[in-house]
C-alpha positions as CSV (number, residue, x, y, z in Angstrom):
1,M,0.2,-0.3,-0.5
2,G,1.0,3.4,-0.9
3,A,1.6,6.6,-2.8
4,E,3.6,4.5,-6.1
5,N,0.1,2.5,-6.6
6,V,-1.7,6.0,-8.0
7,F,-2.4,5.1,-11.4
8,I,-3.0,9.0,-13.3
9,P,-3.6,7.9,-17.1
10,Q,-1.8,10.6,-18.1
11,Q,-1.5,9.5,-21.7
12,A,-4.0,7.0,-23.4
13,R,-4.6,5.6,-26.9
14,L,-7.2,3.7,-28.5
15,W,-6.2,0.9,-31.0
16,L,-8.9,-1.1,-33.3
17,A,-8.2,-4.2,-35.9
18,P,-10.1,-6.9,-37.8
19,V,-11.6,-9.7,-35.1
20,G,-9.0,-12.2,-35.2
21,T,-6.4,-10.4,-35.0
22,G,-3.3,-11.3,-32.7
23,A,-3.1,-10.0,-28.9
24,P,0.4,-7.5,-28.3
25,D,2.8,-9.9,-26.3
26,G,2.7,-7.6,-23.2
27,P,1.4,-4.4,-22.4
28,A,4.4,-2.7,-24.0
29,A,5.0,-5.0,-26.5
30,T,4.9,-3.6,-29.8
31,M,1.4,-3.9,-31.2
32,P,1.2,-6.1,-34.4
33,D,0.3,-5.9,-37.2
34,N,-3.2,-5.0,-38.9
35,W,-3.8,-2.8,-35.3
36,Y,-4.6,0.9,-36.5
37,D,-4.6,4.1,-33.5
38,I,-8.0,5.4,-34.1
39,G,-6.1,9.3,-33.3
40,L,-6.7,12.1,-31.0
41,F,-9.7,12.4,-28.7
42,T,-10.7,14.9,-26.1
43,P,-9.7,14.9,-22.8
44,D,-11.7,13.6,-20.5
45,S,-14.0,11.2,-23.0
46,Y,-12.1,7.7,-22.6
47,N,-14.5,6.0,-20.7
48,W,-15.1,2.4,-19.6
49,K,-18.3,1.1,-17.7
50,T,-19.4,-2.3,-16.4
51,D,-23.3,-3.3,-16.0
52,P,-24.0,-6.2,-14.6
53,K,-27.8,-7.7,-14.2
54,F,-28.7,-9.2,-11.4
55,E,-32.1,-11.5,-9.9
56,E,-33.0,-11.8,-6.4
57,T,-35.2,-13.7,-4.0
58,R,-37.3,-11.6,-0.9
59,A,-38.6,-13.2,1.8
60,H,-41.3,-12.0,4.1
61,Q,-39.4,-12.5,7.2
62,S,-36.8,-10.2,5.7
63,N,-36.1,-6.3,4.6
64,Y,-33.0,-7.7,2.2
65,A,-33.0,-10.1,-0.6
66,V,-31.8,-13.8,0.6
67,R,-30.3,-14.5,-2.3
68,R,-29.3,-12.5,-5.1
69,W,-27.9,-14.2,-8.6
70,Q,-25.7,-12.4,-11.5
71,T,-27.9,-12.7,-14.5
72,E,-26.2,-10.8,-17.4
73,D,-22.8,-8.8,-18.3
74,A,-22.2,-6.2,-20.3
75,A,-19.1,-3.2,-21.1
76,T,-19.2,-0.6,-22.9
77,I,-16.5,2.0,-24.3
78,E,-16.6,5.5,-25.0
79,V,-14.6,7.8,-26.3
80,N,-15.1,11.4,-28.3
81,L,-13.1,11.1,-31.5
82,L,-11.2,14.3,-32.8
83,E,-9.9,13.4,-35.9
84,W,-12.3,13.1,-39.0
85,T,-10.8,10.2,-41.3
86,L,-12.4,7.3,-43.3
87,K,-11.1,5.1,-40.1
88,S,-12.3,7.1,-38.0
89,F,-16.4,7.3,-39.9
90,Q,-15.8,3.3,-40.0
91,A,-15.5,2.8,-36.4
92,V,-18.3,5.3,-35.3
93,Y,-20.8,4.2,-37.6
94,G,-20.0,0.7,-36.4
95,G,-18.7,0.0,-40.5
96,G,-19.8,1.2,-44.0
97,T,-17.8,1.5,-47.0
98,I,-15.2,4.3,-48.6
99,E,-15.3,4.0,-52.3
100,K,-12.5,6.8,-54.0
101,V,-14.8,8.7,-56.7
102,T,-13.4,10.5,-60.2
103,P,-15.9,12.7,-61.4
104,S,-17.2,12.0,-65.0
105,G,-16.4,15.1,-66.2
106,G,-13.3,15.5,-65.1
107,G,-11.4,17.0,-61.9
108,A,-10.1,16.2,-58.6
109,A,-11.3,12.9,-57.2
110,Y,-12.8,12.4,-53.9
111,Y,-13.7,9.8,-51.1
112,K,-17.7,8.9,-50.4
113,F,-18.2,7.2,-47.2
114,T,-22.2,5.0,-47.0
115,P,-23.0,4.1,-43.6
116,P,-24.2,0.7,-43.4
117,A,-27.3,-0.9,-43.9
118,I,-28.9,-2.8,-41.2
119,G,-27.7,-6.1,-40.6
120,T,-24.2,-4.8,-41.9
121,R,-22.4,-3.5,-38.9
122,V,-18.9,-5.3,-38.3
123,E,-17.4,-6.1,-35.2
124,V,-13.5,-5.4,-34.2
125,A,-10.8,-6.4,-31.6
126,A,-9.9,-3.0,-29.4
127,C,-7.2,-2.4,-27.5
128,I,-7.7,0.0,-24.8
129,E,-4.4,1.3,-23.8
130,L,-3.0,3.8,-20.8
131,M,-0.2,5.1,-19.7
132,D,1.2,6.8,-16.2
133,G,5.0,7.2,-17.2
134,T,7.0,3.9,-17.8
135,R,3.7,1.8,-15.9
136,K,1.2,1.1,-18.5
137,I,-2.2,-0.9,-18.9
138,R,-3.7,-2.5,-22.0
139,R,-6.9,-3.9,-21.7
140,M,-8.0,-6.1,-24.4
141,V,-11.2,-6.5,-26.5
142,P,-11.3,-9.2,-28.3
143,R,-14.8,-8.7,-29.6
144,A,-16.9,-5.2,-29.8
145,Q,-19.9,-3.6,-31.7
146,Q,-20.6,0.0,-32.3
147,V,-24.5,-0.4,-31.2
148,E,-26.1,3.4,-30.6
149,G,-26.9,6.0,-32.9
150,V,-24.3,9.1,-33.8
151,E,-25.1,12.4,-32.1
152,Q,-23.0,15.0,-32.9
153,S,-23.0,19.4,-32.7
154,F,-21.4,21.7,-35.2
155,E,-20.8,24.3,-33.4
156,K,-18.8,27.3,-35.1
157,T,-16.3,27.9,-31.5
158,S,-15.6,24.4,-31.4
159,A,-14.0,21.3,-32.5
160,S,-16.6,19.0,-33.5
161,T,-15.8,14.9,-32.2
162,L,-16.8,12.2,-33.7
163,P,-18.9,9.8,-31.2
164,L,-17.8,6.7,-30.4
165,R,-19.7,4.2,-28.5
166,M,-18.7,0.4,-28.5
167,S,-20.0,-2.9,-26.7
168,V,-18.2,-5.0,-25.8
169,L,-19.5,-8.8,-27.1
170,G,-18.2,-12.2,-25.6
171,G,-18.5,-15.6,-26.8
172,D,-17.6,-19.0,-25.7
173,I,-14.1,-19.2,-26.2
174,G,-12.0,-16.4,-23.4
175,A,-12.8,-14.1,-21.6
176,P,-15.2,-11.0,-22.6
177,Y,-11.8,-8.7,-21.8
178,Y,-8.7,-8.9,-19.9
179,D,-5.9,-6.5,-18.8
180,M,-2.1,-6.6,-19.3
181,M,0.2,-4.7,-16.4
182,N,3.8,-4.3,-16.0
183,G,6.0,-3.1,-13.2
184,E,5.9,-4.5,-9.4
185,W,3.3,-2.4,-8.9
186,A,0.1,-4.3,-10.4
187,A,1.5,-7.2,-8.7
188,F,-1.2,-8.1,-5.5
189,T,0.3,-10.4,-3.0
190,P,-2.3,-11.1,-0.5
191,P,-2.0,-10.5,3.5
192,T,-0.5,-14.0,5.1
193,T,-3.2,-15.5,7.9
194,P,-1.2,-16.1,11.0
195,P,-0.7,-19.7,11.7
196,P,-3.5,-20.6,14.6
197,P,-2.2,-20.7,18.2
198,E,-0.7,-24.2,19.2
199,T,-3.4,-26.1,21.5
200,P,-1.5,-26.9,25.1
């Protein structure tokens, strides 16, 4: 126990990749091929939330539940992206197509982004990366999907952001998410239990 265990995420990144892409070999290892940094986002917009659901049984003899069990689990990743790129548009809208168009009458080519149709949203793998000096945490999410609508404001005096909201998906194999941490600060040593006194 001590101040050295306080973690202040002074720097952060969000990496995305196609589902099935291999995870990095540790919290400080180079990200493998096919992972890409989604880019700049606003301070304090990077959030992680879990939302477990429970059922409970009550008895007439108690004002408290006498039994409670978990029925569902859920987790979400939230961040407001500052960079407007084709990759960030695909992430925020859950997929879609990107097409390079050359005007038939001549002129400069441009890019056309079409949001995904119903039933065509894609899943992605995600890596939440947080850094405090030499300490680093990577939260690996093998499967996630954007499942919310996109709400934007276009103000004259501030940068317009792209709201990325992704839900964690589960499966039959492996954990829905897990953390990798470096350094001794991340280790936990359980307190030792003193041996019982000897019987005289």
